[in-house]
C-alpha positions as CSV (number, residue, x, y, z in Angstrom):
1,M,8.0,24.7,-4.6
2,E,11.5,23.3,-4.8
3,I,11.5,19.6,-5.7
4,S,14.6,17.5,-5.2
5,R,15.4,14.9,-7.7
6,E,17.1,12.8,-5.0
7,K,14.0,12.7,-2.7
8,S,12.2,9.3,-2.6
9,V,8.8,9.0,-4.3
10,G,7.5,7.5,-1.0
11,S,8.4,10.7,0.8
12,F,6.5,12.9,-1.6
13,V,3.4,10.9,-1.1
14,A,3.9,10.8,2.7
15,E,4.0,14.6,2.8
16,N,1.1,15.1,0.4
17,Y,-1.0,12.2,-0.8
18,R,-1.9,14.2,-3.9
19,A,1.5,13.3,-5.3
20,A,0.2,9.7,-5.6
21,K,-2.0,10.8,-8.6
22,V,1.1,11.9,-10.5
23,F,2.9,8.6,-9.8
24,Q,-0.1,6.5,-10.6
25,K,-0.5,8.2,-13.9
26,Y,3.0,6.9,-15.0
27,G,2.7,3.6,-13.2
28,I,5.4,4.5,-10.6
29,D,5.2,2.3,-7.5
30,F,5.2,4.7,-4.5
31,C,4.4,2.0,-1.9
32,C,6.5,-1.2,-2.2
33,R,9.2,0.6,-4.2
34,G,8.8,3.9,-2.6
35,G,12.4,4.2,-1.5
36,V,13.7,5.0,-5.0
37,S,14.6,8.6,-5.7
38,L,12.6,10.7,-8.2
39,A,15.5,10.6,-10.6
40,E,15.8,6.8,-10.3
41,A,12.1,6.4,-10.9
42,S,12.2,8.6,-14.0
43,E,15.0,6.4,-15.4
44,Q,13.4,3.1,-14.4
45,Y,10.0,4.0,-15.8
46,N,11.4,5.9,-18.9
47,I,9.8,9.2,-18.0
48,N,11.2,12.6,-18.7
49,L,12.4,13.9,-15.3
50,T,11.8,17.6,-16.1
51,K,8.2,16.8,-17.1
52,L,7.7,14.7,-14.0
53,I,9.0,17.5,-11.7
54,E,6.8,20.0,-13.4
55,E,3.7,17.9,-12.9
56,L,4.6,17.3,-9.3
57,Q,5.1,21.0,-8.8
58,A,1.7,21.9,-10.3
59,T,0.0,19.2,-8.2
60,L,1.7,19.9,-4.9
61,N,1.4,23.7,-5.2
62,K,-2.4,23.6,-4.9
63,D,-3.7,25.2,-1.7
64,V,-5.8,22.4,-0.5
65,I,-4.2,19.2,0.9
66,E,-6.4,16.2,0.4
67,G,-6.9,14.1,3.6
68,P,-5.2,14.2,6.9
69,D,-1.4,14.5,7.4
70,F,-0.7,11.0,8.8
71,R,2.8,12.0,9.7
72,T,1.5,14.0,12.6
73,W,-0.6,11.2,14.1
74,Q,0.3,9.2,17.1
75,L,1.5,5.8,15.9
76,D,-1.1,3.8,17.9
77,K,-3.8,6.0,16.3
78,L,-2.4,5.4,12.8
79,S,-2.2,1.6,13.5
80,D,-5.9,1.7,14.5
81,Y,-6.8,3.6,11.4
82,I,-5.0,1.1,9.2
83,V,-6.9,-1.7,10.8
84,E,-10.3,0.0,10.7
85,T,-9.9,1.3,7.2
86,H,-7.7,-1.1,5.2
87,H,-7.7,-4.4,7.1
88,N,-11.4,-4.3,7.4
89,Y,-11.8,-3.3,3.8
90,I,-9.9,-6.5,2.8
91,E,-12.0,-8.7,5.1
92,R,-15.3,-7.2,3.6
93,T,-14.3,-7.1,0.0
94,V,-12.5,-10.4,-0.6
95,P,-15.6,-12.6,-0.5
96,V,-17.4,-10.3,-2.9
97,I,-14.6,-10.2,-5.4
98,Q,-14.2,-14.0,-5.2
99,Q,-17.9,-14.5,-5.9
100,Y,-17.7,-12.2,-8.9
101,L,-14.6,-13.9,-10.2
102,N,-16.2,-17.3,-9.9
103,K,-19.1,-16.1,-12.1
104,I,-17.1,-14.5,-14.9
105,V,-14.7,-17.5,-15.0
106,D,-17.7,-19.8,-15.4
107,V,-19.2,-17.7,-18.2
108,H,-16.2,-16.1,-19.9
109,G,-13.3,-18.4,-19.0
110,K,-13.3,-20.3,-22.2
111,N,-12.9,-17.2,-24.4
112,H,-10.7,-15.5,-21.8
113,P,-8.4,-18.1,-20.2
114,E,-6.5,-15.3,-18.4
115,L,-9.4,-15.0,-16.0
116,N,-8.4,-18.4,-14.4
117,S,-5.0,-17.0,-13.7
118,I,-6.4,-13.7,-12.3
119,K,-8.7,-15.8,-10.1
120,E,-5.8,-18.0,-8.8
121,L,-3.6,-14.9,-8.2
122,F,-6.4,-13.1,-6.2
123,I,-7.2,-16.2,-4.1
124,T,-3.5,-16.5,-3.2
125,A,-3.3,-12.8,-2.4
126,A,-6.4,-12.9,-0.3
127,T,-5.1,-15.9,1.7
128,N,-1.7,-14.3,2.3
129,L,-3.2,-10.9,3.2
130,A,-5.5,-12.5,5.8
131,S,-2.4,-14.0,7.5
132,H,-0.4,-10.8,7.1
133,T,-3.0,-8.5,8.7
134,K,-3.5,-10.9,11.6
135,K,0.2,-10.8,12.3
136,E,0.2,-7.1,12.3
137,E,-2.9,-6.9,14.6
138,M,-1.7,-9.5,17.1
139,M,2.0,-8.8,17.2
140,L,3.4,-5.7,15.5
141,F,0.7,-3.1,16.2
142,P,0.3,-3.9,19.9
143,Y,4.1,-3.5,20.3
144,I,4.0,-0.1,18.5
145,A,1.2,0.9,20.8
146,K,3.3,-0.1,23.8
147,L,6.2,2.1,22.5
148,V,3.8,5.0,22.3
149,Q,2.5,4.3,25.8
150,I,6.1,4.3,27.2
151,K,6.9,7.5,25.3
152,N,3.8,9.3,26.5
153,S,4.2,8.2,30.1
154,Q,7.9,9.2,30.2
155,S,8.5,6.2,32.3
156,N,11.7,4.2,32.6
157,E,9.9,1.0,31.8
158,K,12.1,-1.5,29.9
159,I,11.2,-2.2,26.3
160,D,10.4,-5.9,26.0
161,S,9.3,-7.8,22.9
162,G,9.5,-11.3,21.6
163,F,11.1,-10.2,18.4
164,W,13.9,-8.1,20.0
165,S,13.5,-5.2,17.7
166,V,10.6,-3.8,15.8
167,Q,12.9,-3.8,12.7
168,N,12.6,-7.6,12.5
169,P,8.8,-7.8,12.0
170,V,8.9,-4.7,9.9
171,K,11.3,-6.3,7.5
172,V,9.0,-9.3,7.2
173,M,5.9,-7.2,6.6
174,M,7.7,-5.1,4.0
175,S,8.8,-8.3,2.2
176,E,5.3,-9.5,2.2
177,H,4.1,-6.1,0.9
178,D,6.5,-6.6,-2.0
179,V,5.2,-10.0,-2.9
180,E,1.5,-8.8,-2.9
181,G,2.4,-5.7,-4.8
182,E,4.0,-7.8,-7.5
183,R,1.1,-10.2,-7.5
184,F,-1.3,-7.3,-8.2
185,R,0.9,-5.9,-10.9
186,K,0.5,-9.3,-12.6
187,I,-3.3,-9.1,-12.2
188,A,-3.3,-5.7,-13.7
189,E,-1.2,-6.9,-16.6
190,L,-3.4,-9.9,-17.3
191,S,-6.5,-7.8,-17.2
192,N,-5.0,-5.1,-19.5
193,N,-5.2,-2.7,-16.6
194,Y,-8.7,-3.8,-15.7
195,E,-10.2,-3.0,-19.1
196,T,-13.4,-5.0,-19.8
197,P,-13.2,-6.7,-23.3
198,A,-15.9,-6.0,-25.9
199,D,-17.7,-9.3,-25.1
200,G,-17.6,-8.7,-21.3
201,C,-20.9,-8.5,-19.5
202,R,-21.9,-6.1,-16.7
203,T,-20.6,-8.6,-14.1
204,Y,-17.3,-8.7,-15.9
205,Q,-17.1,-4.9,-15.7
206,V,-18.0,-4.8,-12.0
207,T,-15.5,-7.5,-11.2
208,F,-12.6,-5.6,-12.8
209,A,-13.7,-2.3,-11.2
210,L,-13.6,-4.0,-7.8
211,L,-10.2,-5.5,-8.5
212,E,-8.9,-2.1,-9.5
213,E,-10.3,-0.5,-6.4
214,F,-8.8,-3.3,-4.3
215,E,-5.4,-2.7,-5.7
216,M,-5.6,1.1,-5.1
217,D,-6.6,0.5,-1.5
218,L,-3.7,-1.9,-1.1
219,H,-1.4,0.8,-2.5
220,K,-2.6,3.3,0.2
221,H,-2.4,0.6,2.9
222,I,1.2,-0.3,2.0
223,H,2.2,3.3,1.6
224,L,0.9,4.2,5.1
225,E,2.9,1.4,6.6
226,N,6.1,1.4,4.5
227,N,6.6,5.1,4.3
228,I,5.1,6.5,7.5
229,L,4.2,3.9,10.3
230,F,7.2,1.6,10.0
231,P,10.0,4.2,9.8
232,A,8.4,6.2,12.7
233,A,8.1,3.0,14.8
234,I,11.8,2.2,14.2
235,S,12.8,5.8,15.1
236,L,10.7,5.7,18.3
237,E,12.1,2.4,19.4
238,N,15.6,3.7,18.9
239,E,14.8,6.8,20.8
240,L,13.5,4.8,23.8
241,K,16.4,2.5,23.8
242,G,18.7,5.5,23.9
């Protein structure tokens, strides 16, 4: 498989999510910063480009593609999937992690003051993500569904939205993705990449495992929107506007 050094890391993951494993190995952000080329990423993260390409080739040349090809989905179906899979995951998981964080801060906060910062960062992220997902569900995703409906009906219906162009809310959503991605990078840094210290209890271990899982789900969530849903929605709107 020929791999272009100028292709964006987000595009690799959009085409085959297995590429995410290679980027995650080296800490390369393929969601919020997925627009950088492979060459730029190797330079920014101080990774040998030849080695990176070889690992991608070995990974992407495997016969079985893991998971569905979301690029082929109707955009309204993809929006629904994001809500059902990732938005609902946030809603279900936030209270659980907050409860665990409260426990380990009470027990271990004196010896590990970084836990207080992790707790504050997560609470802020949870609050912001709740607002973020509601904006998508109430404004952006219904408009995208409307675009799909107009496209499928082949009607001459006029495109009408309160935000003039889908690009406007998309820019806001992507900016918010950047903020939360950076917030979780800070959480990972403070937790030493979710490594439980020697004096950490079972609850400590579970809390860090849940935080790491939350971050990984957020990466997938942002990737689906930044690299697949949003560009396709902009393209569809432009097509319908002629």
